[in-house]
C-alpha positions in Angstrom: 0.0 0.0 0.0 1.6 3.4 -1.0 2.4 5.8 1.9 -0.2 8.4 2.7 0.8 11.7 1.1 1.8 14.6 3.4 -0.8 17.3 2.9 -0.1 19.6 5.9 2.2 20.2 8.7 0.0 18.2 11.0 0.5 15.1 8.7 4.2 15.8 8.8 4.3 15.9 12.6 2.4 12.7 12.9 5.2 11.0 10.9 7.9 12.1 13.3 9.3 10.0 16.1 9.1 11.1 19.7 12.7 12.4 19.7 12.0 14.7 16.8 8.9 16.1 18.5 10.7 16.6 21.8 13.5 18.4 19.8 10.8 20.7 18.3 9.4 21.6 21.7 12.9 22.2 23.1 13.8 24.6 20.2 10.4 26.3 20.4 9.4 26.3 24.1 6.5 28.7 23.5 4.7 25.8 21.9 4.2 24.2 25.3 2.4 27.2 26.8 -0.3 26.0 27.0 0.5 22.4 26.2 -1.3 21.3 23.0 -3.9 18.6 23.4 -2.9 16.6 20.3 -0.6 16.8 17.3 -3.1 18.7 15.4 -3.1 21.4 18.1 0.7 21.3 18.1 0.7 22.0 14.3 -1.8 24.9 14.8 0.4 26.4 17.4 3.5 25.9 15.3 2.1 28.0 12.4 0.8 30.8 14.5 2.3 34.2 13.6 3.9 35.1 16.9 5.5 31.7 17.4 6.8 31.5 13.9 8.2 35.1 14.3 10.2 33.9 17.4 11.6 30.9 15.5 12.6 32.9 12.5 14.3 35.6 14.7 16.5 32.9 16.1 17.9 31.6 12.8 21.5 32.0 11.9 22.5 33.7 8.6 22.9 30.4 6.7 19.5 29.1 7.6 17.8 32.5 7.2 19.1 32.7 3.6 17.7 29.3 2.7 14.4 30.4 4.3 14.4 33.5 2.1 15.1 31.3 -1.0 12.0 29.2 0.0 10.0 32.4 0.4 10.8 33.7 -3.1 10.4 30.3 -4.8 7.1 29.1 -6.3 5.5 26.2 -4.3 6.0 23.3 -4.2 9.7 23.5 -4.8 12.4 20.8 -4.8 15.5 20.8 -2.8 17.5 20.7 -6.0 15.9 23.9 -7.2 16.7 25.5 -3.8 20.3 24.4 -4.1 20.5 26.0 -7.6 18.9 29.3 -6.4 21.1 29.5 -3.2 24.4 28.4 -4.8 25.3 25.7 -2.3 23.8 22.4 -0.9 20.8 23.1 1.3 20.5 19.8 3.2 21.8 21.2 6.5 19.8 24.4 6.7 16.7 22.6 5.3 16.9 19.9 8.0 17.0 22.7 10.6 14.0 24.4 9.1 12.1 21.1 9.0 13.1 20.4 12.6 11.6 23.8 13.6 8.4 23.0 11.9 8.8 25.9 9.4 9.0 23.6 6.3 7.0 20.5 5.5 6.7 18.1 2.6 8.9 15.8 0.6 12.3 16.7 -1.0 10.5 17.3 -4.3 7.5 19.2 -2.9 8.6 21.4 -0.1 6.2 23.9 1.4 7.0 26.9 3.7 4.4 27.8 6.4 2.6 31.0 5.5 3.6 32.9 8.7 7.3 32.3 7.9 6.9 34.0 4.5 5.0 36.9 6.1 7.6 37.3 8.8 10.2 38.2 6.2 8.3 41.3 5.1 7.3 42.4 1.6 10.9 42.2 0.2 12.6 39.0 1.3 16.3 38.9 0.4 15.8 42.4 -1.1 13.6 41.1 -3.9 10.4 42.9 -5.0 6.9 41.4 -5.5 6.2 38.9 -8.3 5.5 40.2 -11.7 1.8 39.4 -11.7 1.4 41.3 -8.4 3.6 44.2 -9.4 2.1 44.8 -12.8 -1.4 43.9 -11.6 -1.6 47.4 -10.1 -1.9 48.9 -13.6 -5.2 49.4 -15.4 -6.3 47.1 -18.2 -5.5 49.8 -20.7 -2.0 50.2 -19.4 -1.4 46.4 -19.4 -2.5 46.4 -23.0 0.0 49.1 -23.9 2.8 47.2 -22.2 1.9 44.1 -24.2 1.9 46.1 -27.4 5.3 47.7 -26.6 6.7 44.2 -26.0 5.2 42.9 -29.2 2.9 40.4 -27.5 -0.6 39.6 -29.0 -3.4 41.6 -27.3 -5.8 40.0 -24.8 -9.1 41.3 -23.8 -8.9 39.6 -20.4 -6.7 41.4 -17.8 -5.9 38.1 -16.0 -4.8 36.5 -19.2 -2.7 39.6 -20.0 -1.0 39.5 -16.6 -0.3 35.8 -17.0 1.3 36.3 -20.5 3.4 39.3 -19.3 4.6 37.3 -16.2 5.6 34.3 -18.4 7.3 36.5 -21.0 9.3 38.8 -18.7 10.0 35.9 -16.3 12.3 34.4 -18.9 15.9 35.6 -18.2 16.7 35.5 -21.9 13.9 37.9 -22.6 15.2 40.3 -19.9 18.7 40.0 -21.4 17.5 40.8 -24.9 15.4 43.8 -23.7 18.4 45.3 -21.8 20.5 45.0 -24.9 18.1 47.4 -26.6 17.7 49.7 -23.6 18.9 53.3 -23.3 22.5 53.8 -22.1 21.6 54.5 -18.4 18.8 52.0 -18.0 21.2 49.3 -16.7 22.6 51.7 -14.1 19.0 52.3 -12.9 18.4 48.6 -12.4 21.8 48.1 -10.7 20.7 50.4 -7.9 17.7 48.2 -7.2 18.8 44.7 -8.0 20.4 43.8 -4.6 17.8 45.7 -2.7 15.9 47.5 -1.5 14.0 47.1 -4.8 12.0 50.3 -4.4 13.2 53.6 -5.9 11.8 57.1 -5.6 10.4 58.6 -8.9 8.2 61.7 -9.0 4.9 61.1 -10.7 5.7 57.4 -11.2 2.2 56.4 -12.3 2.2 58.8 -15.3 1.3 57.2 -18.7 4.4 56.1 -20.6 5.0 54.4 -24.0 8.2 52.9 -25.4 8.1 55.2 -28.4 7.8 58.4 -26.5 9.9 57.5 -23.4 12.0 60.5 -22.4 14.2 58.8 -19.8 15.6 55.4 -18.9 13.0 55.0 -16.1 10.1 55.7 -18.5 11.6 53.1 -21.0 11.8 50.5 -18.2 8.3 51.2 -17.1 7.0 51.0 -20.7 8.6 47.5 -21.1 7.4 46.1 -17.7 11.0 45.9 -16.3 9.9 48.3 -13.6 6.5 48.5 -12.0 4.7 51.3 -10.2 4.6 50.9 -6.4 2.7 54.1 -5.7 2.5 57.6 -7.2 6.0 58.4 -5.9 7.9 55.1 -6.2 8.8 52.3 -8.6 9.6 48.7 -7.7 11.7 46.1 -9.4 9.6 42.9 -10.0 11.0 39.7 -8.4 11.6 37.8 -11.7 13.5 40.7 -13.2 15.6 41.0 -10.1 16.3 37.2 -10.2 17.3 37.4 -13.9 19.7 40.3 -13.1 21.2 38.3 -10.2 21.9 35.4 -12.5 19.3 33.2 -10.9 20.8 33.4 -7.4 18.8 34.8 -4.5 21.9 36.1 -2.6 25.3 37.4 -3.7 27.0 34.5 -1.9 25.8 31.7 0.4 26.7 32.3 4.0 27.7 28.8 4.8 29.8 29.4 7.9 30.4 32.2 10.4 33.2 34.7 9.9 36.6 33.4 10.9 38.0 34.7 14.2 41.5 36.1 13.9 43.7 34.6 16.5 47.3 34.5 17.7 49.3 32.1 19.7 50.0 32.7 23.4 51.9 30.8 26.0 49.4 28.8 27.9 51.3 29.3 31.2 51.3 33.1 30.7 47.5 33.1 30.0 46.8 31.0 33.1 49.1 33.0 35.4 47.5 36.3 34.3 44.0 35.0 34.7 44.8 33.4 38.0 46.0 36.7 39.5 42.8 38.4 38.3 40.6 35.5 39.7 42.3 35.7 43.2 42.0 39.4 43.3 38.3 39.2 42.4 37.8 36.7 45.3 39.7 39.0 47.7 37.6 42.0 46.7 34.3 40.2 47.2 35.4 38.9 50.6 36.6 42.4 51.6 33.3 43.9 50.6 31.1 41.4 52.5 33.3 41.6 55.6 33.1 45.4 55.6 29.3 45.3 55.1 29.0 42.8 58.0 30.0 45.5 60.5 28.9 48.7 58.7 26.1 47.9 56.3 24.9 50.5 53.8 21.1 51.3 53.6 18.8 50.4 50.8 17.5 53.2 48.7 13.7 53.7 48.8 13.5 52.6 45.1 15.9 49.7 45.8 19.7 49.5 45.2 22.7 51.3 46.6 23.3 55.0 46.6 26.0 56.7 44.6 27.6 57.9 47.8 27.8 54.3 49.2 29.2 53.0 45.9 31.9 55.6 46.1 32.7 54.6 49.6 33.0 51.0 48.5 35.4 52.0 45.8 37.5 53.9 48.4 37.4 51.0 50.8 38.5 48.5 48.1 41.0 51.0 46.5 39.5 50.5 43.0 37.5 52.6 40.6 33.7 52.8 40.7 33.2 50.6 37.7 34.9 47.5 39.1 33.4 48.4 42.5 29.9 48.2 40.9 30.8 44.8 39.4 32.0 43.5 42.8 28.7 44.4 44.5 26.6 42.9 41.7 28.6 39.6 41.7 28.2 39.4 45.5 24.5 39.8 45.0 24.3 37.3 42.2 26.2 34.7 44.3 23.8 35.1 47.2 26.6 36.5 49.5 24.7 39.8 50.3 21.0 40.5 50.6 18.4 42.9 51.9 18.1 42.2 55.7 14.3 42.7 55.5 14.2 45.1 58.4 11.9 48.2 58.6 14.9 50.3 57.7 16.6 47.8 55.4 20.3 47.5 54.8 22.6 45.4 52.7 24.1 42.6 54.8 26.1 39.5 54.1 24.1 36.3 54.2 24.9 33.1 56.2 26.1 31.7 52.9 29.0 34.1 53.1 30.4 32.3 56.1 30.2 29.0 54.3 31.8 30.6 51.2 34.7 31.9 53.3 35.6 28.3 54.4 36.4 27.2 50.9 39.7 27.5 49.0 40.3 30.4 46.5 39.4 28.1 43.7 36.1 27.0 45.3 35.1 30.5 46.1 36.0 31.7 42.6 33.9 29.0 41.0 30.9 30.1 42.9 31.1 33.8 42.0 32.1 33.0 38.4 29.0 30.8 38.0 26.8 33.4 39.5 28.2 36.0 37.1 27.6 33.6 34.2 23.9 33.2 35.1 23.2 36.8 36.2 20.8 38.7 33.9 22.3 42.0 35.1 24.7 44.3 33.4 26.9 46.0 36.0 28.4 48.3 33.3 25.0 50.2 33.2 25.5 51.4 36.7 26.0 55.2 36.8 24.5 55.7 33.3 21.3 57.5 32.8 18.1 55.5 33.2 14.7 55.9 31.6 13.7 58.7 34.0 17.0 60.5 33.4 18.4 59.5 36.8 21.5 57.5 37.4 21.1 53.7 37.4 21.8 52.5 40.9 23.9 49.4 41.8 21.9 46.5 43.1 18.7 48.2 41.7 16.1 46.8 39.4 17.2 48.9 36.4 20.5 47.0 36.1 18.7 44.0 34.6 19.3 43.3 31.0 18.5 39.7 30.1 20.1 40.1 26.7 23.5 40.8 28.4 23.4 37.3 29.9 22.6 35.7 26.5 25.4 37.7 24.8 27.9 36.9 27.6 27.3 33.2 27.5 27.2 33.0 23.7 30.3 35.0 23.2 32.5 33.2 25.7 31.2 29.8 24.6 31.9 30.7 21.0 35.4 31.9 21.9 36.1 28.7 23.9 35.0 26.5 21.1 36.7 28.5 18.3 40.0 28.6 20.1 40.0 25.0 21.3 39.3 23.7 17.8 42.2 25.6 16.3 45.5 23.6 16.1 48.3 25.1 18.2 51.9 24.8 17.4 52.5 23.0 20.6 50.8 21.9 23.8 52.4 24.9 25.5 50.4 27.5 23.5 46.8 28.5 23.2 44.9 30.6 20.7 43.9 34.1 21.7 41.9 36.8 20.0 44.1 39.0 17.8 41.7 41.9 18.4 41.1 42.2 22.1 38.2 44.5 21.5 36.1 41.6 20.3 35.1 42.9 16.9 35.5 39.5 15.4 33.1 38.1 18.0 30.6 40.8 17.2 30.6 39.7 13.5 30.1 36.1 14.5 27.3 37.1 16.9 25.6 38.9 14.0 26.0 35.9 11.8 24.5 33.7 14.5 21.2 35.7 14.7 21.1 38.5 12.1 17.5 39.4 12.8 18.3 40.1 16.5 21.4 42.2 15.8 21.3 45.7 17.3 23.4 48.7 17.8 24.0 47.6 21.4 25.7 44.3 20.5 29.3 45.7 20.3 28.9 47.3 23.7 27.4 44.1 25.2 30.3 42.0 23.8 32.9 44.5 25.1 31.3 44.4 28.6 31.3 40.6 28.6 35.0 40.4 27.6 36.0 43.1 30.2 34.2 41.4 33.0 35.5 37.9 32.0 39.0 39.2 32.1 38.4 40.8 35.5 37.1 37.5 36.8 40.0 35.5 35.4 37.9 33.5 32.9 40.1 35.0 30.2 43.7 36.2 30.3 45.6 38.0 27.6 42.5 37.7 25.3 42.5 33.9 25.6 40.3 31.5 27.6 42.2 30.2 30.7 42.3 26.5 31.5 40.0 26.9 34.5 37.8 29.4 32.5 37.3 26.7 29.9 36.6 24.1 32.5 33.9 26.4 34.0 32.3 26.9 30.5 32.3 23.2 29.8 30.6 22.6 33.1 27.7 24.9 32.0 27.5 23.2 28.6 27.3 19.7 30.1 24.4 20.8 32.3 22.5 22.3 29.4 22.7 25.9 30.8 24.0 27.6 27.7 21.2 29.1 25.6 21.1 29.5 21.9 21.5 33.1 21.0 18.3 34.5 19.7 16.1 32.4 21.9 14.7 35.2 24.0 15.9 35.3 27.6 17.4 31.8 27.4 16.6 28.7 29.4 17.0 28.9 33.1 18.9 25.8 34.5 16.8 23.5 36.6 17.7 22.6 40.2 19.2 19.3 39.1 21.3 21.0 36.4 22.5 23.6 38.9 23.6 20.9 41.4 25.4 18.9 38.7 27.0 22.0 37.3 28.2 23.1 40.7 29.9 19.7 41.2 31.5 19.8 37.8 32.6 23.5 38.3 34.8 22.3 41.2 37.2 21.0 38.6 37.6 24.6 37.4 38.2 25.7 41.0 40.8 22.9 41.5 42.6 24.0 38.3 42.7 27.6 39.6 44.2 26.4 43.0 46.8 24.4 41.1 47.7 27.5 38.9 48.1 29.9 41.8 51.6 30.1 43.2 52.0 28.5 46.6 51.3 30.9 49.5 54.3 32.3 51.3 54.5 31.5 55.0 56.3 34.6 56.1 56.4 38.4 56.0 59.2 41.0 56.2 59.0 43.6 59.0 60.6 46.9 58.3 61.8 49.7 60.5 59.3 52.3 59.1 56.3 50.4 60.7 55.5 48.6 57.5 55.4 44.9 56.7 55.9 43.4 53.3 54.2 40.1 52.2 56.5 38.8 49.4 53.6 36.8 47.8 50.2 35.5 48.4 49.6 34.8 52.1 47.5 32.0 53.5 44.0 33.1 54.2 44.2 32.8 58.0 47.6 34.6 58.1 46.3 37.5 55.9 43.2 38.0 58.0 45.2 38.1 61.2 47.6 40.6 59.6 44.7 42.8 58.4 43.5 42.9 62.0 46.6 44.6 63.3 47.7 46.6 60.2 46.2 48.6 57.3 46.8 47.8 53.6 49.0 50.3 52.0 49.5 48.7 48.5 48.6 45.5 46.7 50.4 43.7 44.0 52.9 40.8 43.7 54.2 42.0 47.0 51.6 43.6 49.4 52.6 46.3 51.9 50.8 46.8 55.2 51.3 49.6 57.7 51.0 49.6 61.5 49.4 52.6 63.2 48.1 53.2 66.7 44.5 52.8 65.4 45.3 49.5 63.7 47.0 48.1 66.8 44.1 49.3 68.9 41.7 47.4 66.5 43.5 44.2 67.4 43.4 45.0 71.1 39.7 45.6 70.8 39.4 42.2 69.2 40.9 40.6 72.3 44.6 40.4 71.4 47.2 41.5 73.9 50.4 43.3 73.2 52.3 40.1 73.9 50.1 38.2 71.5 50.8 40.7 68.7 54.6 40.7 69.3 54.7 36.9 69.5 52.7 36.5 66.3 54.9 38.9 64.4 58.1 37.2 65.6 56.8 33.8 64.5 55.7 34.9 61.0 58.5 37.4 60.1 61.9 36.5 58.5 63.2 39.7 60.0 63.4 40.7 63.7 60.6 42.8 65.1 61.8 46.4 64.7 62.2 48.5 67.8 59.8 51.2 66.6 57.1 48.6 66.1 57.8 47.1 69.5 57.4 50.5 71.1 54.2 51.2 69.2 52.6 47.9 70.3 53.8 48.2 73.9 52.7 51.8 74.2 49.3 51.1 72.8 48.9 48.1 75.0 50.0 50.0 78.1 47.6 52.9 77.4 44.8 50.5 76.5 42.3 50.1 79.3 43.9 52.7 81.6 40.7 54.6 81.2 37.5 52.5 81.5 33.9 53.3 80.5 30.9 51.6 82.1 27.2 52.1 82.5 25.8 54.9 84.6 24.4 56.3 81.7 28.2 55.9 81.6 31.1 56.4 83.9 34.8 56.8 83.5 37.2 55.2 85.9 41.0 55.5 86.0 43.7 54.9 88.6 45.4 58.0 87.3 43.7 61.1 88.8 45.7 63.4 86.5 44.3 61.6 83.4 40.7 62.2 84.5 41.5 65.8 85.2 42.8 66.2 81.6 39.7 64.6 80.2 37.4 66.8 82.3 39.3 70.0 81.2 39.3 69.1 77.5 36.8 71.1 75.5 36.2 68.2 73.1 34.6 66.3 76.0 32.0 69.0 76.6 29.3 67.1 74.8 29.7 64.1 77.1 28.4 66.1 80.1 31.1 64.8 82.5 31.1 65.4 86.2 33.5 64.1 88.9 32.0 61.6 91.4 35.3 60.6 93.0 39.0 61.3 92.5 39.2 58.3 90.1 35.6 58.3 88.7 33.7 60.6 86.3 30.0 60.2 85.4 28.9 60.9 81.8 25.5 61.9 80.4 26.1 60.1 77.1 25.8 56.4 76.4 29.0 54.3 76.7 29.5 53.8 72.9 29.4 57.6 72.3 31.8 58.1 75.2 34.2 55.5 73.8 34.2 57.1 70.4 34.7 60.6 71.7 37.6 59.6 73.9 39.3 57.8 71.0 39.0 60.9 68.8 40.8 62.7 71.6 43.8 60.3 71.1 43.1 58.2 74.2 42.8 54.4 74.3 39.7 53.7 76.5 38.3 50.3 77.2 34.8 49.2 78.1 34.1 47.7 81.5 31.4 45.3 82.6 29.1 45.9 85.7 31.5 43.5 87.6 34.5 45.7 86.7 35.9 43.2 84.2 37.4 44.4 80.8 34.9 44.0 78.0 36.3 43.1 74.6 34.7 45.5 72.1 34.9 43.4 69.0 31.6 43.8 67.2 30.2 40.5 65.9 29.5 40.7 62.2 25.8 41.0 61.3 24.1 38.7 58.8 20.9 38.9 56.8 18.3 36.5 57.9 17.7 35.2 54.4 20.1 34.2 51.7 17.7 35.4 49.0 17.2 38.8 47.5 14.3 40.3 45.5 16.7 41.5 42.8 18.6 38.2 42.6 15.5 36.2 42.2 14.2 38.0 39.1 15.1 35.3 36.7 13.4 33.9 33.6 10.9 31.0 34.4 12.5 27.6 34.1 12.0 25.6 30.9 10.3 22.2 30.8 12.6 19.2 31.5 13.3 16.6 28.8 11.2 14.1 30.9 8.2 16.5 30.9 8.5 17.1 27.2 8.5 13.3 26.5 5.4 13.0 28.7 3.7 15.8 26.7 4.5 14.1 23.4 3.2 10.8 24.7 0.0 12.6 25.8 -0.5 14.3 22.4 0.1 11.0 20.6 -2.3 9.2 22.8 -5.1 11.7 22.3 -4.3 11.9 18.6 -4.5 8.1 18.2 -7.7 7.9 20.3 -9.4 10.6 18.2 -8.5 8.8 15.0 -9.7 5.4 16.1 -13.2 4.2 17.0 -13.8 3.6 20.7 -16.1 0.7 21.8 -17.9 0.4 25.1 -17.5 -2.9 27.0 -20.8 -3.7 28.6 -19.0 -6.0 31.1 -15.7 -4.5 32.4 -13.3 -7.2 33.8 -13.2 -7.8 37.5 -11.2 -5.1 39.3 -8.5 -6.2 41.8 -8.5 -4.1 45.0 -5.0 -3.0 46.0 -3.3 -0.5 48.2 -1.9 2.8 46.8 1.7 1.4 46.7 0.6 -1.5 44.6 -1.6 0.7 42.3 1.4 3.0 41.7 3.6 0.1 40.6 1.0 -1.2 38.2 0.2 2.2 36.8 3.9 3.1 36.3 4.4 -0.2 34.5 1.4 0.5 32.3 2.7 4.0 31.6 6.1 2.6 30.5 4.5 0.1 28.2 1.7 2.3 26.9 -0.9 -0.2 28.1 -4.5 0.7 28.9 -6.0 -0.2 32.3 -9.4 -0.3 34.0 -9.4 1.5 37.3 -11.8 1.8 40.1 -11.9 5.4 41.3 -13.7 7.3 44.1 -15.1 10.6 42.9 -15.4 13.7 45.1 -18.7 12.6 46.6 -17.3 9.1 47.3 -19.1 7.5 44.4 -17.1 4.6 42.8 -16.4 4.9 39.1 -15.0 2.4 36.7 -12.9 4.1 34.0 -10.5 2.9 31.3 -7.4 5.0 31.0 -4.0 5.0 29.4 -1.5 6.2 32.1 0.9 8.9 30.8 2.8 9.8 34.0 2.7 8.8 37.7 4.5 11.2 40.0 3.9 13.2 43.2 0.8 11.2 44.1 -0.9 12.1 40.9 -1.8 10.2 37.8 -1.9 12.0 34.4 -3.8 9.8 32.0 -5.7 9.7 28.8 -9.4 9.0 29.3 -10.1 6.7 26.4 -13.9 7.2 26.5 -13.6 11.0 25.9 -10.1 11.4 24.4 -9.3 13.9 27.1 -6.2 14.1 29.4 -7.1 14.4 33.1 -5.6 13.9 36.5 -6.3 11.4 39.2 -5.2 11.2 42.8 -3.5 7.9 43.6 -5.0 7.5 47.0 -8.5 7.5 45.4 -7.7 4.5 43.1 -9.3 1.5 44.8 -8.7 -1.2 42.1 -7.1 -1.9 38.7 -7.3 -4.5 36.0 -5.9 -4.9 32.5 -8.0 -3.9 29.5 -8.4 -5.7 26.2 -6.8 -4.0 23.1 -9.2 -1.4 21.5 -11.6 -1.4 24.4 -12.8 1.8 26.1 -15.6 3.3 28.1 -16.7 3.8 31.6 -19.4 2.8 34.0 -20.3 4.4 37.3 -22.8 4.1 40.0 -23.9 7.7 39.4 -23.0 10.5 37.1 -20.1 10.6 34.6 -16.7 11.6 36.1 -16.0 15.3 36.3 -12.8 17.2 35.7 -9.5 16.5 37.5 -10.1 15.5 41.1 -8.2 16.8 44.1 
């Protein structure tokens, strides 16, 4: 029996296997919202104008060109004719168009869905309308005049005249012969229109013209039908004339591959070393930011975000410019290390995740912030620019979101990784790097990937992506680092890299995120291996500075930062001791002996005498004056010291009065008294009600929740492969049930009572084997119902099944299934001790 001919896209989809249908739904996720009931409904959704527009917008230049060839070719068309008109084999692009549901039919009778042709506009590939449409705007008399000027026999029927004209002028040989007789400048007029746009401006274009009285090349072309009137002020080049002038090709040249990316060779070790230093510095800056905000959190703006003043303060604290400071705070937010504390007067605070993050190695911490940046839909480079209301865009605010920035970032770096890894290097010690660090080659490749989505902002988005990737250490010296490549590969294996042009891109599922996090640890391990071993010593100098000749272990650096301030960073970092920095360590519970002993243990040089004096003097003065609760009181063994404080004008605001020779009472709270005395150059200490010394180290604050309203604004997750397979099975089942007769069994088989666990096992087996079952089911009112179903999915205590008697998909609760039994092939129907079952039960 001969195969049934394919007469529509629905027929085509019915001939596809499940994998092809799942692939269609993956490439066009909008088709699953809402899920089609059957394959006919899927075909209807697939040819809708908006859905087709999305699919066409995501095509690369090669596939888009073949689509344009289809759009300007008469239907049905063969793949051989498409190859001739395009100038290259069309098998690859044609397979992609077929897989997207934009083309259907056999290789000798291909059809393009109507909405796809409409999405290309009135002039696909720069070609004008067909001859019969272009010349059909003329009156019957004007058509007769054109036929007479061309030497064709007259026709009293306008439709017949149009058909003859289209056939005559559609012959390339006829066009060639006419142009040989044309005026000198006629060919130049056509050359301006041949490659598009096919419309030219001509005053009074619809005036009557004849070949014998033509006063210009344009009038001669209009008289011979080689140009047509578009409107009173414009002429248009008909499609067949344009194709003849193009030599039968729709495009100048077929775009079969993206533009090559110019590269140069770099030493792999140099690339990794450069990138590793950037990665370690990024980790340090994020840690320093979160630690500072744990003790002194900045407030949220009323509209959300961080104020310009607070961002400048961050830049000053981190000793960097405001642009990288904005990137630091945005990455900390994306990684869940800072969040809104949710208080009545909200502030930005580190989250409990920050403490967990601190416990990891540099590589582990880097992998987390790099993955967060990879997934973030926010563009930190926008911060400080003018927003839609002409105000500056605030860091951590809602206006920083640009979903397209995430898509461009992921596509560009993935493309760079694939392009450079596939290029042969001269040796294993070299890697390929971009020759143009500005990324112009990547912009060209991005435009090729999705020409209909190209915009003026793409070069800027690419530049931002490359700049931020270099800052994070994903790239170094314009090449992908080894650990950067490992990070990108971990996202590819989890299916988290979107296709450019697919809207906001797929959001990774929880399982994908978990698997990707595990795989990203490899990238972190590579970074740890690349970083130089930490040095175990420092060099103390007589000018109250200490030099770290390399990267210090994390614990050592934190202890050093407690007692000294950073003076400069680099390959060798310099720290300076001051009275305030030593007092900071004393406030944290260290003693002068602790500080001197620690420095002696970790320094390759002896502790200089000036530093010993500074520590000893600070420790001796520390706690001589004590502050307690009265509102506050001051106590000191040295009566002269209290007399100095009482006489100092700077203490006037504390409202001090003498209670005893060694005790003063204050009218201000203890924290204000402590701060004022320190500004006076003293070293007071706090005292408990029992008279014991109170260590004034302030415990860092944490946000109660690790989430943030800004960080949670992500695209909705896409359906999993399992869900898509279930949807395809449901559509097939409904389609098959609608297309086959259903018989009612008057005597259903005896149903076997069983518990929910046993029912789940039988139902899952039936779903896996696509076998129909009779079930006994309790409706909402407790009425027992016998129903024949084909289970599609059993999960979460619910059964999703095709009801064979009605052809509808409905849901059942497992705990209401009281019995099951196998059904004979082709049987269907239901019986109930009451009304027919309703909709999905609870």
